[in-house]
SEVO-619712 format. One record per residue: z, x, y of N, C-alpha, C in turn; residue in one letter. Coordinates in pm, whole numbers, padded with zeros to 5 digits, always signed. Atoms other than C-alpha are relative to their C-alpha. Layout:
# SEVO-619712
ZXYZXYZXYA/...
This chain:
# SEVO-619712
+00119+00019-00111+08433-11545-11479+00035-00172-00011X/-00017+00130-00002+08547-11894-11601+00083-00051+00095X/-00076+00029-00089+08815-11915-11367-00038-00006+00161X/+00051-00001-00155+08590-11852-11061-00127-00094-00010X/+00081+00120+00001+08350-12132-11171+00037-00136+00099X/-00035+00116-00082+08535-12396-11021+00026+00031+00143X/-00027-00034-00137+08596-12245-10689-00143+00006+00075X/+00096+00003-00100+08358-12303-10402+00015+00113+00096X/-00017-00149-00088+08247-11996-10184-00003-00047+00122X/+00020+00040-00146+08330-12008-09836-00088+00072+00081X/+00119-00061-00083+08071-11934-09594+00069+00128+00103X/-00044-00096-00059+08101-11619-09401+00002-00035+00149X/-00024+00039-00154+08202-11757-09047+00063+00118+00082X/-00060-00093-00099+08395-11471-08913-00072+00091+00041X/+00092-00089-00066+08127-11214-08897-00084-00058+00084X/+00116+00076-00091+07893-11488-08744+00050+00001+00140X/-00070+00037-00124+08168-11560-08503-00020+00134+00084X/-00013-00113-00092+08212-11199-08390-00165+00050+00031X/+00154-00057-00067+07836-11110-08344-00032-00098+00089X/+00033+00102-00130+07810-11439-08144+00094+00050+00096X/-00094-00045-00110+08090-11318-07943-00038+00141+00073X/+00040-00123-00030+07950-10993-07889-00134+00005+00083X/+00102+00036-00041+07624-11129-07818+00018-00041+00166X/-00026+00083-00137+07755-11355-07516+00059+00105+00089X/-00044-00106-00081+07962-11040-07397-00114+00056+00064X/+00089-00099-00034+07659-10818-07373-00116-00095+00116X/+00060+00050-00086+07477-11123-07195+00049-00027+00110X/-00081+00042-00120+07729-11180-06949+00018+00136+00087X/-00015-00132-00032+07750-10794-06883-00144+00007+00061X/+00132-00011-00100+07374-10813-06801-00015-00084+00086X/+00041+00080-00105+07382-11116-06593+00096+00040+00105X/-00060-00061-00116+07642-10960-06386-00060+00124+00060X/+00073-00101-00049+07467-10650-06364-00114-00020+00107X/+00122+00045-00074+07150-10838-06252+00034-00042+00151X/-00051+00066-00140+07369-11015-05963+00032+00095+00079X/-00024-00118-00093+07505-10697-05838-00127+00084+00072X/+00135-00043-00046+07122-10560-05813-00056-00099+00097X/+00036+00131-00083+07029-10871-05656+00074+00021+00149X/-00050-00021-00125+07291-10847-05404-00022+00110+00074X/+00033-00121-00075+07218-10488-05316-00107-00004+00062X/+00142+00020-00066+06870-10560-05276+00025-00080+00117X/-00013+00095-00090+06959-10856-05072+00061+00078+00135X/-00069-00079-00105+07203-10611-04854-00125+00081+00063X/+00096-00106-00069+06948-10341-04802-00100-00073+00053X/+00119+00092-00080+06681-10603-04698+00050-00061+00126X/-00048+00027-00123+06906-10732-04434+00049+00110+00082X/-00002-00098-00049+07013-10398-04338-00120+00064+00073X/+00140-00042-00055+06642-10288-04286-00029-00080+00116X/+00029+00035-00108+06590-10564-04078+00060-00013+00107X/-00097+00006-00108+06886-10558-03874-00021+00133+00086X/+00013-00141-00057+06805-10171-03815-00148-00015+00081X/+00117+00029-00070+06431-10295-03715+00021-00064+00148X/-00053+00085-00147+06564-10540-03452+00065+00097+00097X/-00073-00098-00101+06815-10279-03306-00090+00090+00044X/+00048-00113-00045+06562-10010-03285-00118-00093+00106X/+00087+00049-00109+06297-10264-03099+00070-00034+00112X/-00080+00027-00143+06588-10378-02856+00034+00152+00060X/-00003-00096-00088+06652-10021-02763-00128+00057+00048X/+00139-00045-00062+06279-09933-02728-00002-00078+00128X/+00030+00086-00122+06260-10251-02489+00066+00039+00114X/-00084-00019-00111+06557-10129-02301-00005+00156+00037X/+00061-00111-00044+06389-09790-02269+00112+00115-00022X/-00071-00119+00073+06632-09581-02494-00074+00062-00099X/+00047-00092+00100+06505-09309-02685+00074+00086-00063X/-00058-00071+00067+06644-09097-02919-00073+00155+00008X/+00060-00123-00040+06582-08720-02818+00078+00106-00002X/-00087-00095-00042+06714-08379-02767+00036-00011+00132X/-00058-00012-00129+06919-08346-02465-00086+00098+00091X/+00072-00073-00111+06745-08258-02146+00119+00089+00059X/-00090-00085-00070+06874-07930-02011-00058-00001+00153X/+00064+00014-00142+06846-07956-01614+00006+00153+00040X/+00000-00155-00070+06763-07606-01475+00026-00020+00130X/-00018-00023-00148+06924-07533-01145-00126+00026+00082X/+00095-00036-00053+06669-07549-00872+00034+00157+00076X/-00030-00127-00050+06627-07175-00754-00002-00007+00158X/-00024-00002-00168+06736-07139-00362+00006+00119+00047X/+00028-00134-00072+06607-06878-00144+00062+00021+00115X/-00104-00023-00109+06872-06702+00061-00066+00015+00116X/+00049-00043-00127+06786-06710+00434+00059+00080+00081X/-00051-00108-00084+06803-06405+00633+00003-00056+00134X/+00017+00057-00154+06895-06571+00985-00011+00110+00091X/+00029-00095-00099+06914-06248+01157-00159+00037+00002X/+00141-00041-00029+06553-06160+01038-00074-00107+00047X/+00052+00121-00017+06432-06516+01083+00004+00009+00172X/-00029+00008-00144+06575-06485+01449-00087+00085+00063X/+00096-00084-00056+06391-06190+01513-00154-00054-00021X/+00129+00046-00021+06082-06321+01407-00047-00114+00067X/+00035+00147-00095+06095-06650+01617-00010+00079+00134X/-00027-00060-00110+06190-06425+01914-00145+00080+00049X/+00114-00086-00026+05888-06175+01878-00088-00084+00012X/+00128+00103-00014+05636-06478+01814+00000-00060+00136X/-00025+00085-00140+05774-06666+02135-00073+00122+00123X/+00046-00089-00104+05710-06364+02348-00135+00052-00004X/+00127-00045+00004+05388-06255+02202-00105-00082+00053X/+00078+00098-00036+05238-06585+02240-00013+00003+00171X/+00011-00004-00144+05312-06591+02622-00046+00119+00045X/+00049-00149-00049+05225-06214+02683-00144-00009-00024X/+00114-00006+00030+04902-06260+02505-00104-00119+00065X/+00068+00086-00079+04802-06570+02672-00037+00020+00161X/+00038-00012-00153+04822-06426+03028-00020+00143+00024X/+00049-00144+00014+04720-06078+02921-00159+00012+00092X/+00141-00066-00061+04392-05921+03118-00036+00147-00035X/+00049-00140+00047+04178-05653+03053+00060+00117+00071X/-00093-00099-00075+04354-05311+03129+00131-00025-00045X/-00142+00017+00016+04668-05445+02994+00022-00020-00131X/-00003-00020+00112+04634-05390+02639+00110+00078-00057X/-00117-00073+00049+04912-05177+02624+00148-00073-00001X/-00111+00098+00003+05152-05490+02692+00006-00072-00124X/-00011+00067+00145+05060-05623+02347+00045+00112-00100X/-00045-00139+00078+05151-05271+02197+00132-00063-00060X/-00135+00017+00085+05516-05398+02129-00008-00101-00116X/+00003+00138+00111+05380-05708+01907-00094+00045-00101X/+00095+00000+00077+05074-05591+01731-00082+00131+00033X/+00121-00119-00012+04796-05308+01694-00105-00053+00100X/+00086+00070-00112+04605-05362+02015-00154+00047-00007X/+00143-00046+00014+04282-05165+01897-00095-00119-00045X/+00123+00075+00023+03985-05377+01904+00022-00138+00063X/-00042+00136-00059+04148-05682+02103-00074-00008+00114X/+00070+00023-00137+03917-05822+02373+00081-00090+00096X/-00088+00079-00090+04104-05949+02664-00111-00030+00144X/+00077+00016-00142+03939-06101+02990+00039+00063+00094X/-00015-00072-00106+03872-05955+03292+00108-00014+00107X/-00117+00059-00088+04139-06176+03476+00056-00083-00097X/-00054+00118+00099+04391-06382+03291-00028-00130+00037X/+00039+00126-00001+04280-06712+03208+00095-00095+00009X/-00143+00092+00030+04613-06885+03129+00128+00025+00077X/-00120+00027-00021+04945-06973+03274+00074-00061-00121X/-00083+00034+00143+05193-06990+02979+00146+00004+00048X/-00144+00016-00017+05564-07111+02988+00058-00081-00077X/-00066+00102+00088+05821-07283+02801-00023+00007-00142X/+00009-00019+00149+05766-07133+02454+00116-00055-00067X/-00100+00053+00091+05917-07299+02183-00044+00012-00157X/+00054+00004+00124+05921-07286+01811+00002-00138-00076X/+00041+00157+00060+05785-07583+01638+00038+00018-00154X/-00030-00040+00146+05812-07435+01290+00035+00109-00041X/-00004-00144+00039+05907-07124+01092+00034-00009-00178X/-00027+00009+00129+05852-07062+00711-00016+00126-00056X/-00015-00146+00080+05941-06772+00488-00117+00008-00111X/+00097-00011+00113+05644-06659+00285+00051+00094-00107X/-00046-00062+00111+05674-06499-00060-00045+00136+00029X/-00031-00123-00021+05747-06133-00044-00138+00063-00069X/+00112-00035+00057+05423-05933-00094+00034+00101-00086X/-00032-00068+00140+05388-05733-00420-00112+00113-00001X/+00054-00123+00011+05254-05364-00442-00042-00004-00121X/+00067-00017+00120+04985-05302-00718+00092+00124-00068X/-00046-00105+00053+05086-05044-00960-00065+00136+00050X/+00061-00117-00038+04851-04775-00849+00068+00045+00137X/-00057-00051-00137+04996-04803-00505+00148+00047-00014X/-00133-00037+00028+05335-04780-00626+00036+00134-00064X/-00023-00094+00053+05285-04499-00819+00095+00006-00127X/-00143-00004+00137+05567-04600-01101-00089-00074-00121X/+00087+00052+00129+05295-04767-01323+00027-00148-00042X/-00007+00140-00013+05431-05129-01246+00024-00050+00117X/-00014+00059-00135+05413-05373-00976+00130+00015+00054X/-00149-00001-00070+05694-05354-00695-00016-00082+00107X/+00004+00073-00123+05801-05564-00420+00082+00072+00116X/-00054-00067-00094+05888-05419-00091+00112-00097+00090X/-00079+00059-00050+06157-05518+00114-00014-00106+00135X/+00034+00063-00144+05957-05672+00418-00009-00167-00023X/-00018+00141+00000+06008-06044+00486-00118-00046+00098X/+00120+00036-00079+05686-06233+00584+00041-00150+00076X/-00041+00122-00021+05732-06532+00809-00124-00047+00086X/+00099+00062-00084+05477-06789+00949+00070-00085+00098X/-00059+00093-00104+05569-06921+01295-00099-00062+00090X/+00096+00079-00084+05424-07195+01483+00079-00002+00141X/-00028+00011-00146+05492-07161+01863-00075-00097+00079X/+00062+00079-00123+05417-07418+02116+00055+00053+00126X/-00024-00019-00142+05381-07365+02483-00066-00081+00087X/+00064+00059-00124+05307-07512+02811-00122+00080+00040X/+00159-00085-00025+04919-07392+02898-00052-00083+00079X/+00107+00036-00101+04718-07443+03193-00090+00110+00041X/+00102-00084-00083+04403-07259+03332+00061+00031+00141X/-00004-00069-00157+04447-07043+03623-00076-00052+00089X/+00111+00036-00092+04134-07155+03764+00003-00162+00025X/+00002+00125-00008+04264-07515+03763+00171-00010+00037X/-00170+00013-00027+04644-07508+03949+00023-00131+00019X/-00069+00115-00037+04640-07870+04012-00004-00068-00138X/-00026+00044+00163+04580-07928+03643+00145-00003-00082X/-00129-00014+00061+04863-08048+03446+00012+00094-00135X/+00005-00099+00126+04984-07813+03170+00008-00089-00115X/+00020+00054+00126+04929-07901+02815+00079+00076-00089X/-00087-00064+00098+05165-07845+02510-00140+00049-00111X/+00092-00068+00121+04946-07584+02271+00076+00044-00097X/-00064-00074+00092+05026-07458+01962-00077+00103-00055X/+00052-00101+00048+04972-07129+01788+00103+00085-00111X/-00048-00059+00140+05029-06945+01429-00007+00134+00056X/-00026-00161+00005+05175-06587+01451+00066+00017-00146X/-00056-00051+00128+05257-06415+01116+00062+00115+00041X/-00134-00112-00049+05559-06187+01172+00061+00076-00131X/-00057-00074+00097+05670-05913+00926+00124+00059+00037X/-00106-00075-00060+06003-05812+00946+00057+00102-00111X/-00023-00109+00121+06113-05481+00749+00123+00078+00055X/-00106-00080-00048+06464-05302+00803+00027-00035+00110X/-00038+00055-00116+06556-05510+01088-00121+00039+00151X/+00118-00011-00099+06223-05439+01265-00113-00123-00001X/+00094+00119-00001+05975-05731+01355-00134+00046+00047X/+00118-00045-00035+05631-05681+01393-00124-00124-00034X/+00079+00127+00022+05314-05945+01423-00111+00078-00069X/+00107-00072+00069+05049-05891+01168-00151-00027+00042X/+00136+00020-00053+04763-06030+01365+00073-00095+00142X/+00004+00057-00125+04710-06182+01709+00039-00156-00013X/-00016+00135-00014+04818-06570+01778-00138-00061-00033X/+00098+00085+00042+04583-06826+01621+00034-00136+00047X/-00031+00158-00045+04552-07178+01818-00027-00087-00114X/+00012+00068+00126+04629-07429+01567+00035-00146+00052X/+00023+00118-00028+04615-07819+01574+00196-00033+00020X/-00144+00042-00023+04961-08001+01691+00035-00056-00148X/-00039+00054+00099+05187-08090+01395-00034-00161+00002X/+00040+00170-00011+05091-08463+01292+00157-00084-00019X/-00093+00072-00018+05340-08733+01380-00003-00109-00101X/+00016+00106+00139+05471-08987+01114-00017-00147+00064X/+00020+00149-00049+05441-09370+01163+00112-00058+00025X/-00125+00085-00069+05662-09602+01334+00091-00009-00073X/-00133+00008+00062+06016-09642+01223+00050-00147-00016X/-00029+00135+00024+06114-09973+01100+00176-00010-00017X/-00132-00029-00009+06488-10026+01163+00098-00129-00102X/-00087+00095+00105+06780-10226+00947+00051-00114+00076X/-00075+00101-00088+06891-10459+01236-00095-00148-00017X/+00074+00108+00008+06763-10813+01136+00021-00137+00100X/-00033+00105-00099+06959-11048+01388+00002+00038+00146X/-00016-00024-00123+06961-11076+01742+00109-00077+00065X/-00140+00060-00026+07303-11146+01918-00035-00072+00164X/+00020+00042-00149+07301-11378+02245+00081+00053+00072X/-00076-00064-00140+07410-11275+02574+00151-00023+00009X/-00137+00045-00019+07747-11469+02562+00077+00041-00109X/-00081-00024+00128+07863-11336+02222+00085+00074+00016X/-00084-00105-00027+08177-11133+02246-00013+00109-00051X/+00040-00152+00017+08035-10843+02060-00097+00043+00101X/+00083-00043-00093+07766-10843+02310+00076+00043+00135X/-00092-00046-00139+08035-10846+02612+00058+00127-00050X/-00088-00123+00031+08249-10573+02416-00107+00122+00001X/+00094-00094-00032+07920-10347+02415-00041+00006+00148X/+00012-00042-00134+07827-10417+02775+00112+00056+00079X/-00146-00080-00067+08189-10311+02899-00011+00130-00061X/-00004-00108+00018+08162-10029+02685-00109+00123+00041X/+00089-00069-00076+07837-09888+02806+00008+00033+00143X/-00029-00035-00111+07927-09945+03140+00113+00105+00045X/-00089-00066-00013+08239-09756+03111-00057+00149-00044X/+00044-00127+00069+08057-09483+02912-00123+00070+00110X/+00070-00115-00093+07769-09403+03158-00017-00033+00138X/-00031+00028-00146+07854-09590+03489+00126+00025+00070X/-00126+00005-00046+08202-09527+03494+00093-00114+00079X/-00049+00113-00047+08309-09870+03549+00107-00053-00100X/-00103+00030+00103+08642-09942+03376+00023+00148-00088X/-00029-00108+00068+08832-09741+03154-00046-00001-00157X/+00076+00006+00088+08657-09650+02860+00106-00026-00158X/-00112+00005+00095+08989-09653+02623+00023-00134-00035X/-00036+00133+00049+09017-10006+02641-00105-00063-00100X/+00124+00067+00083+08684-10094+02462-00020+00098-00142X/+00004-00094+00138+08719-09835+02162+00111-00049-00066X/-00115+00032+00097+08900-09873+01830+00114+00132+00015X/-00097-00116+00006+09217-09684+01798-00054+00123-00076X/+00058-00136+00085+09136-09306+01666-00115+00043+00032X/+00125-00026-00037+08813-09318+01823-00033+00102+00109X/+00029-00108-00100+08732-08982+01995-00124-00028+00081X/+00116+00023-00096+08471-09127+02270+00058+00028+00138X/-00023-00008-00141+08485-09010+02624-00124-00060+00076X/+00104+00041-00113+08298-09137+02944-00070+00124+00057X/+00087-00112-00024+08010-08924+03047+00054+00025+00168X/-00031-00041-00136+08149-08716+03394-00085+00097+00050X/+00005+00157-00106+08023-08773+03664-00093-00083-00067X/+00114+00088+00069+07848-09067+03553-00124-00008+00065X/+00121-00013-00068+07494-09045+03586-00074-00120+00033X/+00056+00122-00023+07402-09409+03641+00092-00079+00094X/-00086+00106-00101+07503-09673+03918+00039-00103-00072X/-00040+00096+00059+07521-09949+03668-00096-00019-00110X/+00038-00003+00139+07422-10062+03310+00000-00157-00013X/+00026+00097+00037+07274-10377+03187-00061-00019-00147X/+00054+00011+00126+07257-10483+02825-00128-00103+00001X/+00116+00109+00006+06894-10655+02799-00020-00050-00139X/+00029+00049+00120+06901-10685+02428+00082+00080-00120X/-00081-00075+00065+07136-10639+02123-00034-00069-00141X/+00047+00057+00133+07032-10671+01753+00120+00069-00099X/-00076-00042+00069+07245-10646+01457-00032-00028-00157X/+00053-00006+00125+07266-10611+01091+00095-00122-00072X/-00059+00153+00028+07500-10955+01080-00058-00154+00075X/+00069+00112-00040+07383-11297+01120+00142-00083+00048X/-00122+00120-00067+07633-11499+01382-00022-00125+00042X/+00052+00113-00025+07411-11793+01404+00081-00132-00035X/-00083+00098+00074+07638-12002+01180+00143-00021+00044X/-00128-00003-00026+07922-11919+01347+00053-00046+00178X/-00039+00035-00137+08097-12045+01657+00005+00098+00089X/-00017-00141-00092+08070-11809+01966+00150+00038+00039X/-00135-00012-00020+08436-11858+02046+00095+00039-00124X/-00085-00050+00124+08559-11787+01687+00048+00142-00001X/-00063-00136+00019+08789-11489+01660-00031+00058-00148X/+00031-00056+00144+08658-11269+01387+00140+00073-00065X/-00101-00062+00068+08882-11136+01103+00029+00131+00019X/-00022-00164-00019+09044-10800+01131-00080+00080-00092X/+00070-00115+00055+08836-10522+00997-00148-00015-00069X/+00156+00045+00031+08499-10678+00998-00089+00111+00072X/+00059-00086-00062+08248-10386+01080-00159-00043-00002X/+00119+00035-00013+07886-10441+01218-00080+00106+00082X/+00072-00099-00042+07610-10220+01280-00110-00025+00140X/+00069+00083-00099+07436-10306+01620-00117+00124+00083X/+00092-00103-00060+07153-10132+01842+00015-00062+00146X/+00013+00071-00124+07183-10204+02219-00127+00073+00075X/+00109-00053-00087+06905-10162+02460+00046-00044+00144X/-00068+00045-00121+07021-10153+02820-00095+00063+00127X/+00063-00033-00141+06883-10103+03179+00092+00104+00074X/-00106-00078-00053+07029-09805+03328-00049+00035+00135X/+00037-00004-00140+07011-09797+03715+00019+00132+00023X/+00007-00143-00067+06925-09457+03890+00028-00030+00140X/-00005+00024-00141+06880-09596+04220+00021-00159+00012X/-00026+00119-00024+06931-09941+04384-00128-00086-00038X/+00143+00048+00006+06543-10007+04303-00025+00046-00164X/+00041-00074+00138+06492-09767+03970+00103+00004-00084X/-00097-00047+00138+06608-09771+03620-00078+00047-00108X/+00052-00042+00122+06546-09630+03302+00048-00096-00109X/-00038+00091+00129+06570-09784+02960+00085+00095-00097X/-00065-00062+00108+06827-09658+02698+00036-00064-00099X/-00041+00080+00128+06922-09753+02349+00125+00078-00024X/-00113-00044+00062+07251-09710+02169+00045-00064-00133X/-00036+00082+00144+07316-09743+01789+00167+00016+00015X/-00165+00012-00007+07692-09835+01777+00031-00080-00115X/-00062+00118+00078+07929-09981+01515+00117-00043+00073X/-00112+00070-00017+08172-10237+01593+00106-00042-00085X/-00123+00067+00084+08503-10335+01454+00078-00082+00058X/-00094+00106-00054+08709-10626+01488+00137+00026-00020X/-00134-00013+00000+09067-10608+01551+00078-00071+00118X/-00082+00051-00118+09311-10847+01730-00084-00104+00066X/+00093+00115-00028+09057-11120+01747-00109+00055+00119X/+00068-00040-00067+08831-10882+01941-00088+00110-00043X/+00091-00088+00041+08530-10656+01909+00021+00148+00075X/+00000-00156-00074+08572-10274+01974-00109+00091-00056X/+00092-00092+00069+08346-09987+01930+00067+00123-00061X/-00072-00110+00088+08436-09753+01667-00061+00114-00042X/+00105-00140+00009+08164-09512+01658-00135-00035+00062X/+00117+00000-00075+07856-09398+01844-00090+00059-00114X/+00083-00074+00117+07610-09337+01538-00108+00077+00047X/+00079-00118-00033+07422-09031+01518-00150-00058-00008X/+00135+00044+00014+07098-09250+01429+00008-00174-00053X/+00009+00142+00039+07001-09612+01394+00014-00049-00132X/+00007+00037+00142+07048-09815+01094-00145-00017-00062X/+00131-00015+00090+06748-09766+00843+00013-00122-00092X/-00016+00098+00105+06652-10046+00601+00030+00038-00112X/+00007-00079+00145+06705-10033+00246-00117+00002-00068X/+00132-00051+00030+06434-09851+00052-00091-00135-00043X/+00057+00092+00062+06337-10200-00115-00077-00079+00111X/+00020+00093-00124+06285-10346+00259-00074+00058+00080X/+00073-00095-00104+06113-10063+00422-00138-00009-00039X/+00120+00057+00032+05773-10228+00453-00104+00133+00038X/+00110-00114-00039+05629-09861+00612-00042+00078-00161X/+00027-00075+00131+05645-09735+00233-00057-00096-00091X/+00046+00102+00090+05517-10050+00065-00110-00064+00053X/+00102+00065-00054+05281-10172+00290+00023-00148+00015X/-00006+00147-00012+05425-10531+00272+00058-00013+00141X/-00059+00050-00161+05525-10740+00589+00148+00024+00007X/-00145-00013-00015+05860-10661+00722+00075-00090+00113X/-00066+00079-00097+06116-10848+00919+00087+00112+00086X/-00100-00099-00061+06315-10521+01035-00062-00006+00150X/+00011-00018-00145+06340-10434+01412-00067+00134+00007X/+00051-00153-00017+06099-10160+01532+00062+00055+00121X/-00076-00079-00095+06201-09910+01767-00037-00053+00152X/+00057+00062-00115+06004-10081+02065+00124-00067+00084X/-00099+00066-00070+06263-10207+02328-00047-00132+00004X/+00060+00153-00003+06287-10574+02348-00021-00015+00159X/+00020+00006-00156+06182-10744+02674+00143-00019+00061X/-00127-00015-00066+06425-10761+02950+00075-00137+00008X/-00067+00114-00017+06518-11123+02924+00044-00030-00157X/-00091+00028+00099+06803-11192+02657-00047-00125-00096X/+00028+00103+00055+06728-11426+02391+00117-00106+00020X/-00124+00110+00021+06943-11770+02333+00039-00048-00093X/-00101+00048+00103+07040-11790+02015-00030+00140-00098X/+00012-00127+00091+07095-11546+01726-00074-00010-00100X/+00117+00055+00085+06772-11603+01550-00028+00133-00064X/+00028-00148+00066+06624-11333+01283-00083+00056+00095X/+00114-00098-00072+06427-11044+01449-00094-00016-00114X/+00135+00000+00051+06060-11094+01351-00096+00109+00055X/
């Protein structure tokens, strides 16, 4: 023991250093773990905010997530043209016969309807002519009850029921000088196995309602001396009065022919409106090739030396070789775009109405009001 007395005991630094190193390592690991958790929370928060913003944008833009909509095709009802023609023909004949029938001639109605119980005047009261079909509508096929069919379930027969509206020119026999008036009659017609029969006698009904005035899509009036106006004048003169060769005024490939024989002696364009504004262009400026414009020409058509009638022609003009040519006689005038149609919105409109303009042509290509 004596040899150890002079020796100093060394402190146990190795163990302390190891313990301190392990403690620092655990702290570093815990710190890194907390950093990762913080980053994950931050990313999750940012993701939630981004998703919320995206959802708000989609809602504001009208996008919604839903199951796809299945569009069911509209059911189409086949039209039996032969049956419809039979119904129309019977209704027209029936209306004229019924209007002109008198007492003792009940048998004249037998081909159309049961005549029992029908009261007729002693003498015919009306003169009827020019019967026309105003409308025809196929009604739903009648269903028989289970008791009537004897099968225990409702059945549908093969009959086709048409609601036919017939118009006719009618006047009273007692008023020979009275002008005939257009009257309307409803006739229900049943067609079964190719045979037509009226279900009842004709019923007088009001005339169909007419629609409001139609606004057109021509916004600008073209002056009388403009080349497009001259082209229209020459074309209509060749078309209706036989003045000049019509092929000189139409575009290549356009199959337009003059009326033969010519029904009018002369033609004068009194108003021309267009969908293109020429007011900012020089009248003698040649148009570039391929420009198309839609116009509506109002013309005086002379029948005799002193009498004329008004005619209107919707046309399409195409520029070629520095001149205007008629490339089409439009089947109907140009209508305005939906947002410009004041008839539907009730707002003021600058579109042209169907009323012909005055006989005096304007002196400038001003907008049509």
